[in-house]
C-alpha positions in Angstrom: 0.0 0.0 0.0 1.4 3.4 -1.0 1.9 6.4 1.3 -1.1 8.2 -0.2 -3.5 5.4 0.3 -2.3 4.9 3.9 -2.8 8.6 4.7 -6.3 8.5 3.2 -7.2 5.4 5.2 -6.0 7.0 8.5 -7.9 10.2 7.7 -11.1 8.3 6.9 -10.8 6.3 10.1 -10.4 9.5 12.1 -13.4 11.2 10.4 -15.6 8.1 11.0 -14.7 8.1 14.7 -15.5 11.8 15.0 -18.9 11.3 13.3 -19.6 8.4 15.7 -18.7 10.4 18.8 -20.6 13.5 17.7 -23.7 11.3 16.9 -23.5 9.7 20.3 -23.2 13.1 22.0 -26.2 14.4 20.0 -28.3 11.4 21.0 -27.4 11.8 24.6 -28.1 15.5 24.5 -31.5 14.9 23.0 -32.3 12.3 25.5 -31.3 14.5 28.4 -33.5 17.3 27.1 -36.4 14.9 26.8 -35.9 13.8 30.4 -35.4 17.3 31.8 -38.0 19.2 29.9 -41.1 17.9 31.8 -39.5 18.9 35.0 -38.7 22.4 33.8 -42.4 23.0 33.1 -43.2 22.0 36.6 -40.6 24.2 38.1 -41.8 27.2 36.0 -45.3 26.5 37.1 -44.2 26.8 40.8 -42.4 30.0 40.2 -45.2 31.6 38.1 -48.6 29.9 38.9 -50.3 31.1 35.7 -47.5 29.8 33.5 -49.3 26.8 32.2 -52.5 28.8 31.6 -50.6 31.5 29.7 -48.7 28.8 27.8 -52.0 27.2 26.6 -53.4 30.6 25.4 -50.4 31.5 23.3 
C-alpha cells in the first residue's frame, strides 16, 4: 500500500470516529433534554402559577 492510500485510510478512520462520537453526543443531548423538559415545566409552574394557563393561550 502506498503512502497516499495509507494517509487517506488513516484520515477516513479519524473522520468516521469523529462522526460516531458526535452522533452519540447528540443522541445523549436529545435524551437529556427529553428527560429534563417535563421537570422544567413543573418548576416554572411553581415560580409563576399562571405559567401553564398562559402557555396554553399562546
